[in-house]
DOMIDO-956714 format. One record per atom (N, C-alpha, C): residue number from 1; x, y, z. Coordinates in nm, 3 decimals, decimal comma, padded with zeros to 5 digits. Layout:
{banu:NUM	x:X	y:Y	z:Z}
...
// end
This chain:
{banu:1	x:03,350	y:00,101	z:-00,103}
{banu:1	x:03,219	y:00,073	z:-00,043}
{banu:1	x:03,121	y:00,060	z:-00,167}
{banu:2	x:03,042	y:-00,042	z:-00,171}
{banu:2	x:02,952	y:-00,052	z:-00,291}
{banu:2	x:02,803	y:-00,051	z:-00,226}
{banu:3	x:02,713	y:00,019	z:-00,306}
{banu:3	x:02,602	y:00,040	z:-00,248}
{banu:3	x:02,493	y:00,002	z:-00,382}
{banu:4	x:02,409	y:-00,077	z:-00,358}
{banu:4	x:02,304	y:-00,151	z:-00,442}
{banu:4	x:02,157	y:-00,121	z:-00,429}
{banu:5	x:02,086	y:-00,026	z:-00,481}
{banu:5	x:01,957	y:00,007	z:-00,460}
{banu:5	x:01,858	y:-00,115	z:-00,525}
{banu:6	x:01,740	y:-00,122	z:-00,458}
{banu:6	x:01,641	y:-00,198	z:-00,534}
{banu:6	x:01,498	y:-00,166	z:-00,468}
{banu:7	x:01,405	y:-00,206	z:-00,529}
{banu:7	x:01,255	y:-00,182	z:-00,479}
{banu:7	x:01,198	y:-00,080	z:-00,555}
{banu:8	x:01,250	y:-00,024	z:-00,658}
{banu:8	x:01,176	y:00,078	z:-00,735}
{banu:8	x:01,074	y:00,005	z:-00,817}
{banu:9	x:00,945	y:00,094	z:-00,849}
{banu:9	x:00,857	y:00,025	z:-00,929}
{banu:9	x:00,757	y:00,146	z:-00,960}
{banu:10	x:00,665	y:00,113	z:-01,039}
{banu:10	x:00,551	y:00,208	z:-01,069}
{banu:10	x:00,445	y:00,196	z:-00,975}
{banu:11	x:00,381	y:00,281	z:-00,911}
{banu:11	x:00,276	y:00,264	z:-00,815}
{banu:11	x:00,187	y:00,381	z:-00,825}
{banu:12	x:00,066	y:00,355	z:-00,806}
{banu:12	x:-00,035	y:00,459	z:-00,829}
{banu:12	x:-00,045	y:00,565	z:-00,700}
{banu:13	x:-00,092	y:00,680	z:-00,750}
{banu:13	x:-00,092	y:00,806	z:-00,631}
{banu:13	x:-00,161	y:00,756	z:-00,509}
{banu:14	x:-00,096	y:00,782	z:-00,396}
{banu:14	x:-00,135	y:00,724	z:-00,275}
{banu:14	x:-00,081	y:00,609	z:-00,209}
{banu:15	x:-00,013	y:00,525	z:-00,303}
{banu:15	x:00,029	y:00,402	z:-00,273}
{banu:15	x:00,177	y:00,403	z:-00,196}
{banu:16	x:00,225	y:00,289	z:-00,165}
{banu:16	x:00,345	y:00,289	z:-00,091}
{banu:16	x:00,464	y:00,190	z:-00,159}
{banu:17	x:00,572	y:00,227	z:-00,129}
{banu:17	x:00,686	y:00,136	z:-00,182}
{banu:17	x:00,799	y:00,149	z:-00,072}
{banu:18	x:00,885	y:00,030	z:-00,074}
{banu:18	x:00,995	y:00,033	z:00,033}
{banu:18	x:01,115	y:00,016	z:-00,061}
{banu:19	x:01,203	y:00,117	z:-00,071}
{banu:19	x:01,344	y:00,091	z:-00,130}
{banu:19	x:01,437	y:00,057	z:-00,018}
{banu:20	x:01,538	y:-00,038	z:-00,095}
{banu:20	x:01,649	y:-00,073	z:-00,009}
{banu:20	x:01,775	y:-00,042	z:-00,060}
{banu:21	x:01,873	y:-00,034	z:00,013}
{banu:21	x:02,008	y:00,013	z:-00,017}
{banu:21	x:02,098	y:-00,104	z:00,052}
{banu:22	x:02,175	y:-00,184	z:-00,028}
{banu:22	x:02,240	y:-00,279	z:00,026}
{banu:22	x:02,385	y:-00,220	z:00,028}
{banu:23	x:02,446	y:-00,243	z:00,156}
{banu:23	x:02,590	y:-00,186	z:00,158}
{banu:23	x:02,686	y:-00,285	z:00,194}
{banu:24	x:02,802	y:-00,269	z:00,127}
{banu:24	x:02,910	y:-00,363	z:00,139}
{banu:24	x:03,044	y:-00,289	z:00,133}
{banu:25	x:03,149	y:-00,357	z:00,185}
{banu:25	x:03,287	y:-00,292	z:00,181}
{banu:25	x:03,310	y:-00,177	z:00,281}
{banu:26	x:03,244	y:-00,163	z:00,364}
{banu:26	x:03,239	y:-00,050	z:00,474}
{banu:26	x:03,395	y:-00,063	z:00,531}
{banu:27	x:03,455	y:00,048	z:00,529}
{banu:27	x:03,584	y:00,062	z:00,608}
{banu:27	x:03,579	y:00,156	z:00,727}
{banu:28	x:03,497	y:00,257	z:00,720}
{banu:28	x:03,501	y:00,347	z:00,851}
{banu:28	x:03,392	y:00,319	z:00,944}
{banu:29	x:03,409	y:00,334	z:01,076}
{banu:29	x:03,299	y:00,304	z:01,160}
{banu:29	x:03,189	y:00,389	z:01,174}
{banu:30	x:03,223	y:00,517	z:01,139}
{banu:30	x:03,103	y:00,625	z:01,152}
{banu:30	x:03,088	y:00,665	z:01,009}
{banu:31	x:02,944	y:00,662	z:00,968}
{banu:31	x:02,924	y:00,721	z:00,823}
{banu:31	x:02,757	y:00,752	z:00,824}
{banu:32	x:02,741	y:00,799	z:00,716}
{banu:32	x:02,604	y:00,862	z:00,690}
{banu:32	x:02,542	y:00,778	z:00,563}
{banu:33	x:02,431	y:00,748	z:00,554}
{banu:33	x:02,387	y:00,689	z:00,436}
{banu:33	x:02,260	y:00,792	z:00,403}
{banu:34	x:02,273	y:00,842	z:00,277}
{banu:34	x:02,146	y:00,938	z:00,235}
{banu:34	x:02,087	y:00,881	z:00,102}
{banu:35	x:01,965	y:00,916	z:00,124}
{banu:35	x:01,886	y:00,892	z:-00,013}
{banu:35	x:01,851	y:01,026	z:-00,079}
{banu:36	x:01,886	y:01,005	z:-00,216}
{banu:36	x:01,870	y:01,125	z:-00,317}
{banu:36	x:01,780	y:01,090	z:-00,418}
{banu:37	x:01,725	y:01,176	z:-00,483}
{banu:37	x:01,654	y:01,142	z:-00,601}
{banu:37	x:01,665	y:01,251	z:-00,706}
{banu:38	x:01,664	y:01,208	z:-00,832}
{banu:38	x:01,661	y:01,309	z:-00,964}
{banu:38	x:01,549	y:01,267	z:-01,040}
{banu:39	x:01,474	y:01,388	z:-01,052}
{banu:39	x:01,346	y:01,377	z:-01,149}
{banu:39	x:01,385	y:01,377	z:-01,301}
{banu:40	x:01,286	y:01,323	z:-01,364}
{banu:40	x:01,337	y:01,304	z:-01,520}
{banu:40	x:01,372	y:01,437	z:-01,564}
{banu:41	x:01,473	y:01,436	z:-01,667}
{banu:41	x:01,513	y:01,544	z:-01,736}
{banu:41	x:01,659	y:01,576	z:-01,666}
{banu:42	x:01,750	y:01,649	z:-01,746}
{banu:42	x:01,882	y:01,669	z:-01,683}
{banu:42	x:01,883	y:01,780	z:-01,589}
{banu:43	x:01,972	y:01,784	z:-01,496}
{banu:43	x:01,985	y:01,886	z:-01,403}
{banu:43	x:02,047	y:02,011	z:-01,474}
{banu:44	x:02,007	y:02,127	z:-01,455}
{banu:44	x:02,065	y:02,255	z:-01,502}
{banu:44	x:02,196	y:02,269	z:-01,424}
{banu:45	x:02,277	y:02,350	z:-01,473}
{banu:45	x:02,395	y:02,402	z:-01,423}
{banu:45	x:02,387	y:02,436	z:-01,271}
{banu:46	x:02,462	y:02,398	z:-01,192}
{banu:46	x:02,445	y:02,440	z:-01,043}
{banu:46	x:02,339	y:02,352	z:-00,963}
{banu:47	x:02,260	y:02,279	z:-01,029}
{banu:47	x:02,159	y:02,217	z:-00,947}
{banu:47	x:02,228	y:02,080	z:-00,908}
{banu:48	x:02,156	y:02,035	z:-00,795}
{banu:48	x:02,208	y:01,908	z:-00,732}
{banu:48	x:02,081	y:01,800	z:-00,751}
{banu:49	x:02,115	y:01,681	z:-00,707}
{banu:49	x:02,015	y:01,564	z:-00,690}
{banu:49	x:01,954	y:01,633	z:-00,544}
{banu:50	x:01,811	y:01,590	z:-00,527}
{banu:50	x:01,743	y:01,640	z:-00,406}
{banu:50	x:01,774	y:01,531	z:-00,312}
{banu:51	x:01,823	y:01,584	z:-00,196}
{banu:51	x:01,827	y:01,497	z:-00,076}
{banu:51	x:01,695	y:01,456	z:-00,010}
{banu:52	x:01,678	y:01,350	z:-00,004}
{banu:52	x:01,548	y:01,283	z:00,041}
{banu:52	x:01,540	y:01,274	z:00,201}
{banu:53	x:01,644	y:01,195	z:00,238}
{banu:53	x:01,668	y:01,152	z:00,382}
{banu:53	x:01,803	y:01,110	z:00,417}
{banu:54	x:01,837	y:01,094	z:00,530}
{banu:54	x:01,959	y:01,044	z:00,558}
{banu:54	x:01,953	y:00,973	z:00,707}
{banu:55	x:02,052	y:00,895	z:00,738}
{banu:55	x:02,068	y:00,833	z:00,865}
{banu:55	x:02,207	y:00,806	z:00,894}
{banu:56	x:02,252	y:00,837	z:01,028}
{banu:56	x:02,368	y:00,824	z:01,069}
{banu:56	x:02,401	y:00,681	z:01,145}
{banu:57	x:02,523	y:00,633	z:01,128}
{banu:57	x:02,555	y:00,496	z:01,185}
{banu:57	x:02,586	y:00,505	z:01,338}
{banu:58	x:02,638	y:00,597	z:01,379}
{banu:58	x:02,669	y:00,596	z:01,539}
{banu:58	x:02,552	y:00,610	z:01,621}
{banu:59	x:02,450	y:00,696	z:01,586}
{banu:59	x:02,340	y:00,708	z:01,680}
{banu:59	x:02,204	y:00,720	z:01,614}
{banu:60	x:02,200	y:00,686	z:01,477}
{banu:60	x:02,067	y:00,663	z:01,412}
{banu:60	x:01,998	y:00,808	z:01,395}
{banu:61	x:02,068	y:00,906	z:01,382}
{banu:61	x:02,009	y:01,051	z:01,382}
{banu:61	x:01,972	y:01,040	z:01,229}
{banu:62	x:01,833	y:01,099	z:01,199}
{banu:62	x:01,788	y:01,105	z:01,061}
{banu:62	x:01,743	y:01,237	z:01,039}
{banu:63	x:01,733	y:01,282	z:00,912}
{banu:63	x:01,692	y:01,402	z:00,854}
{banu:63	x:01,608	y:01,383	z:00,735}
{banu:64	x:01,497	y:01,463	z:00,719}
{banu:64	x:01,420	y:01,451	z:00,590}
{banu:64	x:01,417	y:01,581	z:00,526}
{banu:65	x:01,380	y:01,566	z:00,399}
{banu:65	x:01,336	y:01,681	z:00,330}
{banu:65	x:01,199	y:01,720	z:00,365}
{banu:66	x:01,181	y:01,838	z:00,351}
{banu:66	x:01,034	y:01,895	z:00,388}
{banu:66	x:00,928	y:01,827	z:00,303}
{banu:67	x:00,979	y:01,814	z:00,188}
{banu:67	x:00,873	y:01,757	z:00,098}
{banu:67	x:00,818	y:01,619	z:00,129}
{banu:68	x:00,907	y:01,538	z:00,206}
{banu:68	x:00,855	y:01,383	z:00,225}
{banu:68	x:00,840	y:01,374	z:00,373}
{banu:69	x:00,854	y:01,472	z:00,459}
{banu:69	x:00,838	y:01,447	z:00,606}
{banu:69	x:00,705	y:01,414	z:00,639}
{banu:70	x:00,682	y:01,301	z:00,714}
{banu:70	x:00,551	y:01,246	z:00,759}
{banu:70	x:00,510	y:01,157	z:00,650}
{banu:71	x:00,578	y:01,124	z:00,533}
{banu:71	x:00,541	y:01,028	z:00,425}
{banu:71	x:00,652	y:00,937	z:00,429}
{banu:72	x:00,776	y:00,970	z:00,435}
{banu:72	x:00,893	y:00,877	z:00,419}
{banu:72	x:00,952	y:00,840	z:00,535}
{banu:73	x:01,017	y:00,718	z:00,551}
{banu:73	x:01,100	y:00,695	z:00,691}
{banu:73	x:01,219	y:00,602	z:00,640}
{banu:74	x:01,318	y:00,645	z:00,699}
{banu:74	x:01,433	y:00,587	z:00,670}
{banu:74	x:01,499	y:00,500	z:00,792}
{banu:75	x:01,552	y:00,391	z:00,751}
{banu:75	x:01,581	y:00,290	z:00,881}
{banu:75	x:01,697	y:00,195	z:00,843}
{banu:76	x:01,768	y:00,144	z:00,940}
{banu:76	x:01,853	y:00,047	z:00,912}
{banu:76	x:01,790	y:-00,076	z:00,938}
{banu:77	x:01,865	y:-00,186	z:00,851}
{banu:77	x:01,824	y:-00,319	z:00,858}
{banu:77	x:01,934	y:-00,411	z:00,836}
{banu:78	x:01,902	y:-00,568	z:00,894}
{banu:78	x:02,013	y:-00,661	z:00,860}
{banu:78	x:02,140	y:-00,625	z:00,929}
{banu:79	x:02,148	y:-00,561	z:01,047}
{banu:79	x:02,264	y:-00,528	z:01,116}
{banu:79	x:02,335	y:-00,433	z:01,056}
{banu:80	x:02,275	y:-00,301	z:00,994}
{banu:80	x:02,316	y:-00,200	z:00,940}
{banu:80	x:02,390	y:-00,232	z:00,790}
{banu:81	x:02,364	y:-00,348	z:00,741}
{banu:81	x:02,409	y:-00,365	z:00,599}
{banu:81	x:02,323	y:-00,337	z:00,515}
{banu:82	x:02,197	y:-00,283	z:00,544}
{banu:82	x:02,090	y:-00,245	z:00,453}
{banu:82	x:02,038	y:-00,094	z:00,521}
{banu:83	x:01,996	y:-00,001	z:00,420}
{banu:83	x:01,905	y:00,112	z:00,459}
{banu:83	x:01,782	y:00,101	z:00,395}
{banu:84	x:01,679	y:00,113	z:00,458}
{banu:84	x:01,541	y:00,121	z:00,397}
{banu:84	x:01,488	y:00,257	z:00,378}
{banu:85	x:01,427	y:00,277	z:00,278}
{banu:85	x:01,332	y:00,405	z:00,256}
{banu:85	x:01,197	y:00,369	z:00,237}
{banu:86	x:01,121	y:00,373	z:00,333}
{banu:86	x:00,970	y:00,348	z:00,322}
{banu:86	x:00,901	y:00,458	z:00,292}
{banu:87	x:00,814	y:00,459	z:00,173}
{banu:87	x:00,759	y:00,556	z:00,121}
{banu:87	x:00,592	y:00,534	z:00,109}
{banu:88	x:00,531	y:00,618	z:00,184}
{banu:88	x:00,394	y:00,619	z:00,186}
{banu:88	x:00,326	y:00,744	z:00,106}
{banu:89	x:00,202	y:00,726	z:00,071}
{banu:89	x:00,110	y:00,851	z:00,012}
{banu:89	x:00,203	y:00,898	z:-00,088}
{banu:90	x:00,235	y:00,812	z:-00,176}
{banu:90	x:00,316	y:00,859	z:-00,302}
{banu:90	x:00,251	y:00,959	z:-00,380}
{banu:91	x:00,323	y:01,051	z:-00,453}
{banu:91	x:00,250	y:01,159	z:-00,529}
{banu:91	x:00,322	y:01,158	z:-00,665}
{banu:92	x:00,263	y:01,205	z:-00,786}
{banu:92	x:00,330	y:01,195	z:-00,900}
{banu:92	x:00,454	y:01,278	z:-00,887}
{banu:93	x:00,481	y:01,380	z:-00,812}
{banu:93	x:00,593	y:01,463	z:-00,791}
{banu:93	x:00,713	y:01,389	z:-00,729}
{banu:94	x:00,683	y:01,275	z:-00,684}
{banu:94	x:00,789	y:01,182	z:-00,630}
{banu:94	x:00,862	y:01,107	z:-00,730}
{banu:95	x:00,814	y:01,102	z:-00,838}
{banu:95	x:00,864	y:01,016	z:-00,956}
{banu:95	x:01,008	y:01,073	z:-00,994}
{banu:96	x:01,096	y:00,963	z:-00,972}
{banu:96	x:01,248	y:01,005	z:-00,989}
{banu:96	x:01,308	y:00,870	z:-00,987}
{banu:97	x:01,436	y:00,904	z:-01,023}
{banu:97	x:01,557	y:00,778	z:-00,975}
{banu:97	x:01,584	y:00,798	z:-00,854}
{banu:98	x:01,575	y:00,721	z:-00,769}
{banu:98	x:01,635	y:00,736	z:-00,636}
{banu:98	x:01,755	y:00,658	z:-00,605}
{banu:99	x:01,859	y:00,724	z:-00,561}
{banu:99	x:01,996	y:00,664	z:-00,532}
{banu:99	x:02,037	y:00,691	z:-00,375}
{banu:100	x:02,110	y:00,594	z:-00,339}
{banu:100	x:02,178	y:00,603	z:-00,195}
{banu:100	x:02,310	y:00,617	z:-00,207}
{banu:101	x:02,364	y:00,690	z:-00,112}
{banu:101	x:02,504	y:00,726	z:-00,099}
{banu:101	x:02,569	y:00,726	z:00,039}
{banu:102	x:02,707	y:00,725	z:00,040}
{banu:102	x:02,770	y:00,692	z:00,162}
{banu:102	x:02,871	y:00,811	z:00,182}
{banu:103	x:02,902	y:00,847	z:00,302}
{banu:103	x:02,985	y:00,956	z:00,336}
{banu:103	x:03,043	y:00,922	z:00,462}
{banu:104	x:03,170	y:00,904	z:00,496}
{banu:104	x:03,226	y:00,883	z:00,626}
{banu:104	x:03,223	y:01,011	z:00,705}
{banu:105	x:03,198	y:01,006	z:00,849}
{banu:105	x:03,194	y:01,123	z:00,929}
{banu:105	x:03,271	y:01,087	z:01,043}
{banu:106	x:03,322	y:01,197	z:01,113}
{banu:106	x:03,388	y:01,193	z:01,253}
{banu:106	x:03,298	y:01,235	z:01,351}
{banu:107	x:03,189	y:01,314	z:01,333}
{banu:107	x:03,109	y:01,360	z:01,429}
{banu:107	x:02,961	y:01,383	z:01,346}
{banu:108	x:02,848	y:01,361	z:01,424}
{banu:108	x:02,725	y:01,396	z:01,368}
{banu:108	x:02,701	y:01,554	z:01,377}
{banu:109	x:02,791	y:01,634	z:01,442}
{banu:109	x:02,771	y:01,782	z:01,458}
{banu:109	x:02,767	y:01,835	z:01,319}
{banu:110	x:02,671	y:01,910	z:01,294}
{banu:110	x:02,669	y:01,990	z:01,166}
{banu:110	x:02,608	y:01,894	z:01,055}
{banu:111	x:02,561	y:01,770	z:01,083}
{banu:111	x:02,501	y:01,686	z:00,976}
{banu:111	x:02,379	y:01,749	z:00,917}
{banu:112	x:02,295	y:01,816	z:01,010}
{banu:112	x:02,181	y:01,893	z:00,947}
{banu:112	x:02,237	y:01,988	z:00,852}
{banu:113	x:02,350	y:02,045	z:00,837}
{banu:113	x:02,380	y:02,149	z:00,737}
{banu:113	x:02,429	y:02,082	z:00,597}
{banu:114	x:02,492	y:01,965	z:00,609}
{banu:114	x:02,559	y:01,911	z:00,488}
{banu:114	x:02,488	y:01,795	z:00,442}
{banu:115	x:02,369	y:01,732	z:00,509}
{banu:115	x:02,340	y:01,588	z:00,474}
{banu:115	x:02,263	y:01,591	z:00,327}
{banu:116	x:02,198	y:01,700	z:00,284}
{banu:116	x:02,119	y:01,707	z:00,176}
{banu:116	x:02,206	y:01,750	z:00,052}
{banu:117	x:02,337	y:01,781	z:00,076}
{banu:117	x:02,420	y:01,811	z:-00,052}
{banu:117	x:02,473	y:01,694	z:-00,111}
{banu:118	x:02,458	y:01,680	z:-00,231}
{banu:118	x:02,531	y:01,547	z:-00,315}
{banu:118	x:02,668	y:01,554	z:-00,291}
{banu:119	x:02,723	y:01,677	z:-00,298}
{banu:119	x:02,874	y:01,669	z:-00,298}
{banu:119	x:02,937	y:01,611	z:-00,164}
{banu:120	x:02,858	y:01,608	z:-00,074}
{banu:120	x:02,918	y:01,572	z:00,059}
{banu:120	x:02,952	y:01,415	z:00,058}
{banu:121	x:02,880	y:01,351	z:-00,020}
{banu:121	x:02,906	y:01,192	z:-00,043}
{banu:121	x:03,000	y:01,144	z:-00,137}
{banu:122	x:03,072	y:01,022	z:-00,097}
{banu:122	x:03,186	y:00,992	z:-00,185}
{banu:122	x:03,148	y:00,862	z:-00,257}
{banu:123	x:03,038	y:00,774	z:-00,212}
{banu:123	x:03,014	y:00,667	z:-00,300}
{banu:123	x:02,866	y:00,656	z:-00,325}
{banu:124	x:02,819	y:00,611	z:-00,437}
{banu:124	x:02,694	y:00,619	z:-00,473}
{banu:124	x:02,647	y:00,492	z:-00,529}
{banu:125	x:02,524	y:00,439	z:-00,520}
{banu:125	x:02,469	y:00,333	z:-00,601}
{banu:125	x:02,415	y:00,383	z:-00,738}
{banu:126	x:02,353	y:00,284	z:-00,821}
{banu:126	x:02,335	y:00,308	z:-00,969}
{banu:126	x:02,196	y:00,354	z:-00,975}
{banu:127	x:02,122	y:00,355	z:-00,854}
{banu:127	x:01,969	y:00,430	z:-00,863}
{banu:127	x:01,873	y:00,318	z:-00,903}
{banu:128	x:01,769	y:00,346	z:-00,855}
{banu:128	x:01,633	y:00,270	z:-00,894}
{banu:128	x:01,510	y:00,355	z:-00,904}
{banu:129	x:01,439	y:00,323	z:-01,024}
{banu:129	x:01,352	y:00,418	z:-01,066}
{banu:129	x:01,198	y:00,396	z:-00,999}
{banu:130	x:01,157	y:00,505	z:-00,939}
{banu:130	x:01,010	y:00,493	z:-00,898}
{banu:130	x:00,928	y:00,608	z:-00,967}
{banu:131	x:00,814	y:00,539	z:-01,023}
{banu:131	x:00,727	y:00,625	z:-01,105}
{banu:131	x:00,583	y:00,625	z:-01,039}
{banu:132	x:00,535	y:00,738	z:-01,024}
{banu:132	x:00,397	y:00,760	z:-00,967}
{banu:132	x:00,332	y:00,841	z:-01,094}
{banu:133	x:00,231	y:00,768	z:-01,171}
{banu:133	x:00,170	y:00,842	z:-01,277}
{banu:133	x:00,076	y:00,943	z:-01,223}
{banu:134	x:00,063	y:01,036	z:-01,304}
{banu:134	x:-00,042	y:01,149	z:-01,266}
{banu:134	x:-00,179	y:01,124	z:-01,337}
// end
């Protein structure tokens, strides 16, 4: 599975951006695509990238981090070959490298418990930079 992100940019506080995750090489029927972000600086031991949102292929179930609820929206596009992350009311604390990731699933049961953990995903894109200056 190959994932390629695009759409990152520098935008003023309060502005909007739409990130895209182009997906190819899918082998499994059911899967989840998640968006994660890593703020500037190295992660300390034990820290993970922050899960931002996810969407499941079989039923379109979505989950969001509390920090982005009401501002970000994840959706399918192009017959599920693309996942979008629409971001509104951007804040300086949204500054990060945003990456999309894939994991195969057999059921969406329990998705709410594991979707935000980076270790749950097996394929990752290279990331795209979003900068919101303070």
